[in-house]
Structure formats: structure tokens, C-alpha cells
N, C-alpha and C positions, 0 to 999 in steps of 0.2 A: 389676565388671570382667568376671565370667563372663557376666552377662546381655548386656553389650555384645558380647563375643566371639560369643555365640550369635546375636545379631542380625546381626552381620557375616557369620557363616557362612551364615545363611539368605539374606542378600543375595547372597553369592557363588554359591549354588546357583541363585538366580533369574537371575543374570547368565549362568550356564552354560546354563540352559534357553533364554534368549533368544538367546544367541550361537549355539547349535546350530540355531536355527530361522530365522535371518535369511536364509540363502540356500537355502531348502528347496524350490526349484522342481523338485527332482529326482524325488521320489516323486509329485508332483502333476501330472506330465506324462502325460495320459491319452489313449487312442485314442478317437476319436469313432466310428469303425467304420461310417460311412455315406458313400456317394459323394456328391459335391456335387450339389445340385439346381439345376435351371434353372426359373425361374418360368413358362415357356411351355408346359411339358408335364407330364403326370402320370407318376408312376413306374410302371414295368411291374409286374404282379403276378407271383407265383411260378409259376402253372400255365397261364395263358392270356394272350395279349397284350391290352393295353387299347387302346381306340380312340385314334387320334392326336389330340392336343389342339394346336390351332394358334390363333394370334391372328386376330382378325376381319379385319384388313387382308390377311393372307396368304390366308385363305379367299376374300375378295373377289377377289384376284388370280386364284385358281384358278377361281372361277366365271366371271370375265370371259373366261377363255381355255378354258372348257369342260373343265377338268381336275379339278373337284371329285369327279366320279364315278370318277376314276382313282385315288383314294387307296387302293383295294383291290388295285391292280395290284402285281406283284412290284416290290420296291424299285428295282432298276436300271431297269426299264421306266418306272416313274413318274418317276425323276430324269431320264431321257433326254427325256421329254416336257416337263418343266419347262425343261431346258436348251435345247430347241429353241425355246421361246418367248423365252428370254433371248438366244439367238443372233439371232432374227428381230427382236426389239424390245428392244434393250438399255435397261434402266432400273434405277434403284435399287430400285423395288418388286419387280422380278423377281429381282434378286440377293438381296434379303432373303427373299423367298418360298423360293427355292432353299435358302438356308442354314437356314431354320427347318424346312422339310419334311425335309431331309436329317438334321438334328439329331434330330427326333422319331423318324424311322425308326431311326436308330442306337441311340437309347436303348431302343427296343423290342426290338432284336435283339442287344444287346451280350452277353447271357448265352448265347444259343443259337447265334449266328453271329458270333463276335468278328471274324473276318477281314472279313466284309461290313460290320460296324459300323465297323471302322477306316477303310474306304474312305469310308463315309458321313460320319463325323466329319471326315475330311480334306476332303471337299467342303464341309462347313460352314465350316471355318476359311478355306479359300481364297476362297469367295464372300463371307464376312464381311470379309476383308481387302480384296477388290475393292470392296465397298460403301464402305469407309472411305477408300480411297486411290486409286482409279482416277481419273486426271486428267481423263478425258472427262466426269466428273460433278462437277467442281469448281464449276461455275456453278450447279448445282441441289442440291448436297448441303447439308442444313440441320442444323447441330449441335444445334439445339433440337428436332428431330424425335425423338419417343420411339424410333423405329427406329434412330437413330444410337447411342444408348446400348444398345439391344437388340443391335445388331451387335457392339458391344464385348463384351457378355456372351456372345453366341453364340461369338465368337472364343475367348474365354478358356475357357468351359465345354467346347466341343468339343475344343480343343487338350488340355485336361487329361484328358478322357476318352480321347482317342486315345493320349496318353502312358501312361495306365494299361494299356491293352492292350499297348503296346510293351514296357513294363517287366515285364509278366508273362512275356514271352519273353526278358527280360534283353537286349534289343537297344538300350537307350538308353545309349550310351557315346560319348564323343568319338571321331569318326572312323568310326562305324558308319553304315550306310545301310539304309533300307527303302523300299518302294514303296506308293503309294496310288493307286487307280484311281477317278477321278471319271467323271461322265457324258460328258465330252468329251475326257479325256486321261489319261495315266499320269504320275504325279509321282514323281520320285526325291528322297527327303528324306535329307539328310546332316546329322549332328550335329557341330557345330563349337564351339570355345571362342572367345569374343570378348573375352578378358581374358588378357593375357600373364602375369598373376600366378600363374595356375594352369597345370599341365601335364595332359595327358590321363591320365597315370598317377596323378594325385592323386585321381581320382574312383573311390571304391569302389562305392557304390550310392546310389540316390536314394529319398527318401520324400516323400510329398505333404503339404504344409502343411495342407491342408483335412482331413486325417485326424485332426488333433489339436486339442485345446483346452488352454488354458493356465490353470493355477491355481498361484499362487505368485509370479508376476511381476505387479506392480501395473499396469503400463501395457503395452498391446499396440500396437506401432508398425507401421502398414501404410501404404503409399503406393499409390495407385490408378492404373491404366492398363491396358496390354495385356501379356499374357504369363501364364505359370503359375509361381507361386512354389513352389520345391522345397527340400527339405532334402538337401544333399549331404553324405555321410559320407566323410571322407578316409581313405585307406589309405597305409601306408608302403611304400616300394619302394627297391631298390638305386639308388644314384646320385642320390638326391633332393638338393635344394639345401641349402647349409649351414644356412640358417635353419630348416629342418625339424626340426633338433635341439630347437627350442623349441616345437614344436607338440605339444599333448597327444594321447594316443592317442584314436582314434575322434573326431577333431575334426569337429563338425558346422558347416556354414556355409551361408549362403543363396545360392540360385541362382534366376534367373528365366529361363524358356525362352520364346523369341520365334521364331515361324515367319515366315520372309520368303520369299515366292515370287520366282522369278527369271525369269518369262517376259517377253519383250521388250515386249509391249503388253498392257494389261488387257483390250482389246476381245476379245470371245468369238471363239474360233478358228473358221475355216470347215472344215467336214467334207465339202465337196463332192468332194474327191479320194478320200474313202473311207478314207484312211490315218489311223491312230491317232496323235494328237499326243503328244509327249513333252516334259515340262518338268522343271525342277529347282527345289527349294526348300531352304532351310537352316533347321535347328533350331539357333538361336544361343543359347549359354549365357552369361549375364551374371552377374557378381557385383554385386548392387544396392548393396553397401557402397561400391563405387567408381563405378558407372555407374547413373545414375538415369533416363536416357532414351536413345532411339535415334533415328537420323535415317532417315526414310523419304521419299525424293524431296524433300529440302529441308525437311521438316516434322519438328520435334522432338516425338517421341511418348513420353510418360512410360511407364515400365515398372511393371507391377503387382509389388509387392515386399512381403515380410514379413520384417522383421529380427529379430523377437522369437521366433517359434516355433523357428527353428533354434538360437537361443541356449538356449531351454528344452530342446531335444533334447540339447544338450551337457550341460546341468545334470542330465539324467536318468541320466547315466552313474554307476553305483553307485561307481565308483572315486573319484569326487570328491564323495561325499556327506558328511553330518555326521560320519561316523566318521573322516574324514581329519583334522578339527580335533581330535578327541579323541586320536587316535594321536599327532598332532604335539605335544600337551600332555603326555600321560602317558608316551609312548614315543618321545622325540625321535630315538633311534637308528634307528628303523624308517624314518623319512622320509629319513635320510641314506644308506640303502642303495640299490643300483642297482635300477631298475625291471626286471621280467622282460622279457628280450629287447631291452633297450636299454642303452646305455652311459651313461645319465644317471640320477642319483638322483631320487627323488620331489621333493625340494626344488629350488628354482631358479626361473628366469624362464620364463614361459609366454606364448606368443602365441596368440590365438584368431582371428586372421585372417592372411593372407599378409603377410610382411614387405614394406614399401614404403619404399624409401630416401628418397623425397621427403617423407615424412610425419613429423611430430614425435612422438616416443614419450611417452606418459603411462603411468607405472608405478604400479600400485596395490599397496599393502603392507597386508595385513590385520593385525588386532590379536590380542590374547591369546585363546587357545582358539577359534580361528577358522581360516578358509581363504579362498582367492580367491573362493569362491562368495558370500561376504558382500557383494561389490561388484556383484553382477549387477543390482540395481535401478538403481544409479547408472550403470553401464555401458550398460544398456539405454536409459536416458533420454538420456544424453549422445550416444550413437551415432545417435539419431534426429534430431539437429540437423545439417542438411546441411553447414553451414560447418565444424563440428567433424569430422564424418565424413570430409570430403574433405581435411582437413589434419592430422589426428591419427591415430595408431595406438595401441591400448591393449594394454599388457602387464601381467602379474600375477606377483607374487613370492610363492612358497610357502616357508615356513620352519617349523621345529619351534618352537612357542611355549613349550615346556617349558624351553628353555635360556635363559640370561641374554641380554638384548637386545643387549649389546655384542658377543657372539659372532655373533649373527645379522647385525648390522651389518657385521662383518668379512667374513662369507660373502657378503653382498649386494654388498659392495665388489668382492670377487673375481669374482662372477657378472657384474657390469656390465663389468668389464675383459675377461673371457673372451668375453662376447657381442660386444663391439666388435672383438676380435681375430678372431672367427669370421665376422662379416658385413661388416666394414669394416676389414680389417687395414691398409690404406694411409691411413685417416683422410681419405677424400675425400668423405664424405657429410655435408654440413653440418647436416642436420636432426637427426642424432644429438647435436649439440652444443647443442640447444635443449630438452633433456629436462626433463620435469616429474614430480616425485614426489608422490604423494598417499598419506598414511598415516593409518590409523585407530588410535587408542589406542596400544598399544605399537609399532605400525607407524610412527607418527609419530616416535618416538624413533629408530628405524632409519633413517628418511628424513633426519632432522636430522644424524645422524652421518656422512652422505655429503658434507656441505657445510661441515665445520668442520676446523680445524687442531688436531692433537692436541698438538704440542710434546712435552714430557716430563711434562705434568701427569697424564695418565692412567696412565703407568707409575709415577708416585710413589704411586699408590694401592696398589701392589704392593711397591715397594722404594725405599729411599733411595739405593741404589747404582746406578751406571750400568748400562745394559742390557748393555754389553760384558762385564761381570763374570759374567753368568749362565752356568751350566753346564747344558747340555742337548744332546740330539742335534739335528742340523740341521733336521729336520722340526718339532720342538717349537719351536725358536728362530724358524723362519719363521712358525709360527702365532701365537706371542706377539707378534712384530713386527707382524703384520697386525692384531692386535686393538688394540694400544696405541699404535702409531705410524702415522699416516695424514695425508693431505692432502685438501683439498676436491676433489671430482670436477669437473674443468673442463667436463664436458658437461652438468651440471645447472644449469638457469637459475631454476627456481622449486620451492618446497616448500610443499605444502598439508598441514596437520595438522588432524585432526578428533578432538576429545575426547582429546587426548594428555596423559599425565601428566608434564608438564615437570618437576615436583618430586615425582614418585612418587604412590602411592595409599595411603590409609589402610586399604584392604582388605588390604594386606600387613601383618599384625601377628603377634604370637606364636601365636595360634590357627591362622590360615590357613597360616602358615609351617610349623607342625608337621604340619598336614594335608597340605600339599604335599610335605613330606619323606617322608611315607608313600606318597603316590600317584605322584609324578613320579619316574621311573627315569632318572637321568642316563646318558648313553652310557657303556658299559663302558670303551671305549678312553680316554675323557676322564678317568674316575676313575683308571685305571691310570697314565696319563701324569701326572696331577696328583699322585698319591702319590709317584711317582718324582721329580718336579720338586721337591716340598717337601723330600724327604729329601736331595737333592743340593745344595739352595740354602737350607737352613734359616737360616744366619747372614745371608743377604741380604734376607730377607723381613720385612716389618713385621707385627706382630700383626693378626689379623683383616683380612688383606689381601683385595683384590677377588677373587682367584682362589679363595677359599674359598666364594664364592657359586656354587652349581651349578644353581640352578633359577630360573625367571622370577618366581616369587612373592617370593622373597627379594630379587631384583634390583629389584623395583618398590617396595620399602619406602621411605617418605620419609626414613628414617635411612640409606639406602644412600649411601656416600660419593661415588658417581659423580655425583650430581645437581648439587652445587655446581660441580664441574669441568665438567660438561656445559653448564651454563648460562653459564659464564664463558669458555668456549673461543671463540677468534676464528672468526667466520663468513666465508665467501667474500664478497667485496664485490660480485660480479656476480650473487648469488642473492637473489631476493625470497622472503619467507616470509609465507604467509597462514595464519591460524589461525581455526578454527571451534570454538566452545565450546557445549556443550549445557547448557541450563537447564531443569530439570524444572519443570512447573507447580506452583503452590502447592497443597498438599493432595494431590498425586499420590502414587501408591504408593511410588515411590522416595524421595520427600522424607520420607514418614512412616517408612519402614524405615531409611533411612541418614542422613538429615539432611544430605545432600551436594547439590552443585549439579546433577549429572546422574545421581545414583544411585550413582556410583562415584568420581568425582573432586570435589574441592573447587574453588571458583572460583580460588583462589590457585594451584592446580596446573595447571588447564586453561588459565588465562590466560598470555599471553606478552608480556612487555614489549618484546621484540625483533622482534615481528611487524610487517610493513609494513601489514597489514590484519587486522582481527579482527571476526568476526561471531558474535553470540549467537543460537542457534537453540533454540526451545522443544522440545527432544527429549531423550530419555534416552540414556545412554552407549552402549547396545548397538544403538540404532537411528538414531543421529544421521546416519550416512552414507547412510541411506535416506530421510531427511526431505526433502520437496520443496524447502525453503529452502536446505538444505545442497547439494543437487544443483544448484540454480540458481546458488548462489555459485561452485561449481566451474566451471559453464558460463561464468559471467561472467569468471572468471580465465583460462580457456582462450581465450576470445575476445579478452580484453585482451592476452594474450601474443601471440596471432596478429597483432593490429594493430601491436604494437610491433615484431615481427619484420619486418613489411612496411614500416614506417616506416624501420627501419634499412636495409633493402634499397634503398628509394627514395633515402635519403640517400647511400648508397654509390654508387648509379648516378649521382646528381647530381655527386658529387665526381669520379668517373671521367670524366664528360662534360666537366667544367670543365678537368680536366687535359689532356684531348685537345684542347681549344680554345685553350689558352695558346700564343701564337705563339713559335716558336723564335727565339732572338737571331740577328740577321743576322751572317754571317761578316765578318771584317775584310777590306776590299778596298783596293787601291791606287787613288788617284784616276785615273779614266779620262782618256785623252788625247783620243781622238776615236773615235766620237762620244760624247756623255754617256750614262751608263747610265740606263735607264728606272727610274722609281721602283718599289720593291718592291710586289708585289701584296698586298692584305690577305689575311689567313688565311681560308680557306674554312670556313664553319660548316655542319655537317650537322645537320638536325633529328633528334632522338632518336625512334626508333620504339618505342612502348610498347604493351603489352597492357593494356587496362582490364578491370576485373572485370565491367563491364557487358557488354562484348562477348565475354568469355571466362568464362562461369559456372564456378565451381569452380576458377578459375585461382589458384594460389598462387605468388607471386613466389619465385624460388630464394633460398635463404638462404646466407649466407656465415659 
């Protein structure tokens, strides 16, 4: 028996090591420290400028117009000569040559003359934009020409380099302006937000995606197009929207910057009058989670976007590191205290993107000795699917895993209720009534307890007497009522459980329970309230009642009396349950150490007879939610749910249309005398106007 206990203890320690390493993209988020390179030029040296390196076609253009010997001229003089050729003989070759020469000069001068370099970078972006979109070249523009791709690269690289210079002066803010002087005009550039989900006050500062490399997140999701991906770091401010209560501190989110000139015609301006031309352009800020392309003169242009690096930036926040999971296990009371400078405790629901009323919430609930960071592999992959990204929003629930899971379930129930009251007090946002809960390990038990009817069965694990006979202060009575008496949440439509101990775990035994009793410190207030409650209600309580269990290790024991009640409690008829079970490979480490199915749970405990679907995945307990097959299964469930919601909406629209088309009964009339009444006209039928997903990409039918 002692040998088995020692083996179990060793396995628990291995579980702990794995659990604290699952979401560890935090310390592995490292600065690259180099400016992005462009393949057309050489990087300048530290002490003397290097010769300008240009493509052969650009040099040919310069030779043909007797400009090759002018490469040693002052930068503005050289660019005015190139611009004169472009004005005289407009062509794609000329525009590209201007952009490339201007870019090369800017790279050579950005350390010594940043103001001049900013002007040259601006000229590159504007001429590259003209190369790509000027209508006068639509008949000759060739998307298979290497210069077409080169113009895209010049646009992106020059815009990023220009933004770096601007950011050094802290001028990149929504509403701010700066000027760029090109060879033929002065441009006023204004920074604006093209997404009403964010306010100008939300933007604290920006960092560049290309400054970082990612270690710790398995997949790096990038979409290619025009624009500069940035990391925006949010700041708090007075008067922020109610949903901001659920944003974590220093939230990092993706932004793509797109520069859009606003001159009336792309044709080069005439300078015969000798007056300097003035134009305007906009630096448009887009959230690529919501917007994947922009419209330019009727053309849909994809945005360059990086969804993963800003997520890794958020994970690098030490406040959400592995220590959070350990504190939640060993010192649950710490997570229940208020955060510094906020009226919200560390526990609760968190949003990692702006709240969007039209999107369905998916709530992730972590397991024992873990934190929301454990979900980042799955979240990163799910958000990369456009259909999911455009129709779902992802929330995370943080709770202290050292306390019994039924207490965490009651707190989660209250959190969901308070969130609805905060963001939708009138209950007019139907997407909130299509919620999906995804729970790993003990988090799956918390999710299941949101969709069941308690009756009196859970209270009978405490007392044979009616709850009305209990003597306690109003606050204690309210807490007990919330824990033991509850109804299914009407807003939850599906529950997904992964490696969930539906019948407990054999890791909870005499040895581990004694160890947990030494390490896990139950909240002081809970112990004081419990002692007073036992003293005042001693004759009402049954021996070894459920309230005597004060930590999560005891709560997960297969002998815990809550599991028979939990598995026999009535479930909500409108909720579908999907179960994912981990199965370790034969001969694997976990199988040899523990002899269990996934290294922690037996098949009998992880399996669910009541699930609407169940999938076995060759993964261990601590990593099942990061396994590609488990992620694909959750993706399948989300897409299936989305299709069912759309079908329900189409059915509802059809029923409403039929009701509108039913003719009203004719009123009773007396027989006419003279002349006879004309026959009644048939009811008019109006065709239904519908939006199709083919004509409206990303369109999601409104839900009822």
C-alpha cells in the first residue's frame, strides 16, 4: 500500500510539472531586436553609408532616362528628377522605380536624418499604393509580374519603417496628425480608428510584431496582405464601457495599420503653376479579429495580420504566469481578494477581446492546479478559423483550484449572472443565450453543474432536515443556498468536457489527501464561518457531511458522496453535452506509472453515458486540451452549433413569412342591392429579401 501511495505521489508531482508548463508562452516571448529587412537593399553600416542597392529593372529605368549618374545627388534632388519622369511619362515601371529608390535612400538615412527618412518612406508607400491601385493602369497591371509582389512588400516595409520613426516621437495615437513631404506634394496623415469596438482612449501604446519571435505557442497564425501588424496595449480610463470590467490589465490585442491616400486622382499632379500641392491620407487602424480585408475602389484587399504574436505578448505578463495556478491551489484566498487599483478580485470571467453583442460566447474553464493560460494553444488555433472568429467570442474563467469544485461552480454561476446584468441588463442580446462552456478536468465538473437541476439532493449530503431550519446569518444562508440549490442556466446551449473526472480520480487517496491538508490553506473566513455554522447547527447535520470537505483533493475522491448525486441530477433538456476522453498510448510513461487511461483518470471516470457525443484522443490528462484532435473536435462542435443556430433562424423567418402571407378572413357583409360587389382581390405576396453567405462573407444571421 505504501509503494502504491508513493507511486501515486510521484505521478501527482509529474502532473504538477506538466500543468504548470502547459501555458508557458510567457517567459518564452523574446525580442528579436532587429528592424525588418527588405530583400532589395543592403543594411547600412554603422560608420559610413553603403552604396544604394537596387533591382536591375529599376537601374534600367534610371539608365533609360539618364538618371543613373544622379544616384549621388542629394536625396530630395534625386527624387524630384525621378518624379519629373513619372509626371512626363506615367508608367508602372516609373512608379516602382520611384518607390524603390526612395526606400533605399530612406534606409540609408534613417539613423542620421530620421525626418528626411520619414519623408522618403512616405513617398515609397504612396507610390507603391499608386502602383497597386491607380485606375489608369488597370489595363496594363499584371498581378503575375514580380514587381506587383514587390510593390506590396515595399508598401508594407516602408509603412512599418515610417511608423517606427513616428512612434519614437510618440505621435501614433488615434486622432493625431503628422506631415510627410514627397517630391511633388505635402501630405497630411491622420490616424483614425476603423472599428467601433475600440475607443481612442483604449490605445495605450503600440509595439511592432516583427520585433518578436514566439516560443511556446505551437502554431503561428498569420494572414498575408497589405498593412503593418502591431501589438496594441490597452489602458484603463474613467468612463470606460461596462464590459471593460472583464478586460485583464495590460490587455494586448492585434491591430493592422493601413495607409489610404485621399487624392482625387492618381495621375501625377502638374506643377506648372509652381504651387506646392497638398493632399491628405489616413492611417487606418483595424482589428484583424473582426476585419480581414478593406475596400479600395471596389476591390477587396486582404489585410496583413498576425493574431498570435499579440496573444503571446499578453501571455508574457508575469501577473498571469505559472505562479497564478500555484497560488490558486495553495492559497485560494489570495485570488478572492481585490486586484490592486480595481474593484474586481483576481477570480472571475476575463475577456481577451472587445465584447461584441452579436457573437456567441465560448467560456473556457481550466482544471486543477491550472489557470486560463492553459487554453492558449486551443484558443490560438480556434481563433484562426475565420468562420469561428467572425461568429464567436472567447472568455476565460479563473477560479482558485484549491477549494471544492462545487463552491467554484456556485461562484461561476454568480459570475455569469452578474456579467449578464452588467452588459445586457434588459436581456435583449440573443447571442448570450447561445453560450458554450468548455471545461478541462475539474473545470468540466464546474461546467456541468451549470446545466443541472439540484432539487434537494445536494442539500441532503449535508442534512436530513429542511434548509428552512438552518440557523445562520443572512450572508451564510445566501452562500449555502447558492451552493446547494440551483437551476440550469437558460443561456447555456452546449457543454464540452475534456478529461473530466465524472466519478472522481484515484489520485485523491489517503496519501495525497494528507499532503493536500498540509499544503492547501483554506480561506480563513471560510473556516471561521464553517466552525460557527457547525456549532449552531450540530443537531441538524449528518456525520461526515459535504461541508467538512474544504479542499479540492478531498473533493475529487471517488468516495466523495457528491458524485452519485452529480451523475443522477436532471440535466437541462436544451443542452447538448460533448465529452472528450484521453487515452495514453500503450507503454507510455503515464501508463507505466499509474496504470490509468490518461495518466490521471480511469476510463470509467472519464467516460460519460449521458454525453451526446464522445471522442477518445491519444493524449495524456494534462495535455489533452492542446492535442490537435481535441482542438479539431471543439472546432467541429462550434461549427455544428453555428449551423444549427442558422437553421433555427431560417426556420423562424419562414414561419414569420408564412404568417404574414395568410389571408385575413373577409368581414361579414350584407348582400348588395345594386350594383353587385366585385370579387375580393387575392392577397398580395411579397418576395422575401434574404442575405446569402455567398454575397455577404462573414454574415451571421441574427439569433433569437
